[in-house]
C-alpha positions as CSV (number, residue, x, y, z in Angstrom):
1,M,51.0,87.0,-104.6
2,E,49.9,83.5,-103.2
3,E,53.5,82.8,-102.6
4,K,54.1,86.0,-100.8
5,R,50.9,85.2,-98.5
6,K,52.4,81.8,-98.0
7,A,55.3,83.2,-97.0
8,D,53.8,85.8,-94.9
9,H,51.7,82.8,-93.2
10,A,55.1,81.1,-92.7
11,A,56.7,83.9,-91.2
12,W,53.8,84.5,-89.0
13,Q,53.5,81.0,-87.7
14,A,57.2,80.8,-86.7
15,A,56.8,84.5,-84.8
16,K,53.8,82.7,-83.2
17,A,55.8,79.6,-82.2
18,E,58.8,81.5,-80.9
19,K,56.2,83.7,-78.9
20,E,54.5,80.8,-77.6
21,K,58.0,78.9,-76.5
22,A,59.2,82.3,-75.2
23,A,55.7,82.5,-73.4
24,K,56.3,79.2,-72.1
25,E,59.8,79.6,-71.1
26,A,58.6,82.9,-68.9
27,Q,56.0,80.9,-67.3
28,D,58.1,78.0,-66.2
29,A,60.6,80.5,-65.1
30,A,57.9,82.1,-63.0
31,H,56.9,78.8,-61.7
32,M,60.2,77.9,-60.8
33,A,60.6,81.0,-59.1
34,Q,57.6,80.4,-57.1
35,L,58.4,77.0,-56.1
36,E,61.9,78.3,-54.9
37,E,60.1,81.1,-52.9
38,F,57.8,78.6,-51.3
39,Q,60.8,76.3,-50.3
40,K,62.6,79.3,-48.8
41,R,59.4,80.0,-47.1
42,R,59.1,76.5,-45.9
43,E,62.8,76.6,-44.6
44,R,62.2,80.0,-42.8
45,D,59.0,78.6,-40.8
46,K,60.7,75.8,-40.1
47,K,63.4,77.5,-38.7
48,A,61.3,80.1,-36.8
49,A,59.3,76.9,-35.4
50,D,62.4,75.3,-34.1
51,E,63.6,78.6,-32.6
52,H,60.2,78.8,-30.8
53,F,60.3,75.3,-29.8
54,A,63.9,75.6,-28.6
55,K,62.8,79.0,-26.7
56,M,59.6,77.3,-25.2
57,S,61.7,74.4,-24.0
58,E,64.1,76.8,-22.0
59,K,61.0,78.5,-20.5
60,R,59.6,75.2,-19.6
61,K,62.8,73.9,-17.9
62,V,62.9,77.0,-15.8
63,F,59.5,76.6,-14.9
64,E,59.8,73.2,-14.0
65,E,62.2,74.1,-11.8
66,N,60.2,76.5,-10.0
67,F,56.9,74.6,-10.4
68,K,57.6,70.8,-10.6
69,H,54.5,70.2,-8.8
70,V,52.2,72.0,-11.6
71,W,53.9,70.9,-14.8
72,G,52.7,68.2,-17.1
73,V,51.2,67.5,-20.7
74,S,47.7,66.3,-21.3
75,L,46.8,64.1,-24.5
76,T,44.9,66.9,-25.6
77,G,47.4,69.6,-25.2
78,L,44.9,72.3,-23.7
79,S,44.7,73.2,-19.7
80,L,41.9,74.9,-18.0
81,A,43.5,77.4,-15.6
82,T,41.5,79.0,-12.9
83,F,42.4,82.0,-10.5
84,D,40.8,84.6,-8.6
85,V,40.9,88.3,-9.2
86,A,39.8,91.1,-6.7
87,N,36.9,92.5,-8.7
88,K,35.4,92.5,-12.1
89,P,37.7,95.4,-13.4
90,A,40.7,93.4,-12.3
91,G,39.0,90.6,-14.1
92,D,38.7,92.4,-17.3
93,T,41.9,94.1,-17.3
94,L,43.5,90.4,-16.9
95,I,41.4,89.0,-19.7
96,T,42.6,92.0,-21.9
97,K,45.9,91.2,-21.5
98,L,45.9,87.5,-21.5
99,F,44.0,87.7,-25.0
100,E,46.5,90.1,-26.2
101,K,49.4,87.7,-25.6
102,T,47.4,84.8,-26.9
103,L,47.9,82.9,-23.8
104,I,44.3,82.1,-23.5
105,A,41.6,81.0,-26.3
106,D,38.6,81.1,-24.0
107,V,37.8,82.4,-20.7
108,H,34.4,82.4,-18.2
109,S,34.2,85.1,-15.8
110,F,31.9,84.6,-12.6
111,S,30.9,87.6,-10.7
112,D,30.8,87.7,-7.1
113,V,32.2,84.2,-6.0
114,T,32.0,84.0,-1.9
115,H,35.0,83.0,-0.4
116,Y,34.9,81.7,3.3
117,F,38.3,81.3,5.4
118,K,39.4,81.5,8.9
119,K,42.1,84.2,9.8
120,T,43.5,82.2,12.0
121,L,43.3,78.9,13.5
122,D,42.9,79.9,16.9
123,G,40.1,80.8,18.8
124,N,36.7,80.8,18.3
125,S,35.8,79.6,14.9
126,R,33.0,81.9,14.1
127,S,34.8,85.1,15.2
128,N,38.0,84.2,12.8
129,T,35.7,83.4,10.0
130,V,35.9,85.8,7.0
131,K,33.7,86.2,4.0
132,E,34.7,87.6,0.9
133,T,33.4,87.9,-2.5
134,R,36.0,87.9,-5.7
135,Q,35.8,87.6,-9.5
136,R,37.0,83.8,-10.6
137,L,38.3,83.3,-14.2
138,T,38.5,79.9,-16.1
139,A,40.4,79.9,-19.0
140,V,41.5,77.6,-21.6
141,T,45.1,77.5,-22.6
142,A,48.0,75.4,-24.1
143,D,49.9,73.1,-22.2
144,D,52.9,74.8,-23.9
145,R,52.0,78.3,-22.4
146,V,51.2,77.5,-18.8
147,A,54.5,78.9,-17.8
148,E,53.7,82.3,-19.2
149,L,50.1,82.4,-18.4
150,I,51.0,81.9,-14.5
151,E,53.9,84.5,-14.8
152,Q,51.2,87.0,-16.4
153,V,48.5,86.6,-13.9
154,I,51.1,87.4,-11.4
155,D,52.6,90.3,-13.1
156,V,49.0,91.8,-13.7
157,T,47.5,91.1,-10.4
158,K,50.9,92.0,-8.4
159,D,49.4,88.8,-6.0
160,E,52.2,86.1,-5.8
161,N,49.8,84.1,-3.3
162,N,47.0,83.7,-5.8
163,N,45.9,80.4,-6.1
164,I,46.2,79.3,-9.5
165,L,44.5,75.9,-10.3
166,I,45.9,74.1,-13.5
167,R,43.7,71.1,-14.9
168,H,44.8,69.1,-17.9
169,L,42.0,68.6,-20.5
């Protein structure tokens, strides 16, 4: 009986060792598969980042051709854009569109900004002076997204004469 127990114990030990070996091999295979998946993901992310950089470089090139006097890159990589819209509902619509396209990270909206200007330079300066109130928006954006921001502001406001001021931070 003792020999049978020893034989069973030895068989159990052998089965246990074989099972542990199989579990270790399965765990190692799963780990290697995970590492391969991570490597594939890194390569896919790098490829996507390179494609995005190429696309943004092309957009920047087109933008620079049109707005050479505006473009630049700051040390922080951030810019502050200031522009006016007709009223608060138009400003809220524009803010929503800019956030949807992730063109801005932060925005401050100022109501009833008074704008004085001369309608014409001829004649009496008092009679030609015009006063109007507008909604002023000041937004933080990335330097790489300035071109898209300007295009989106013009598209939404339908005002190509909108004075858009870009300041690097």
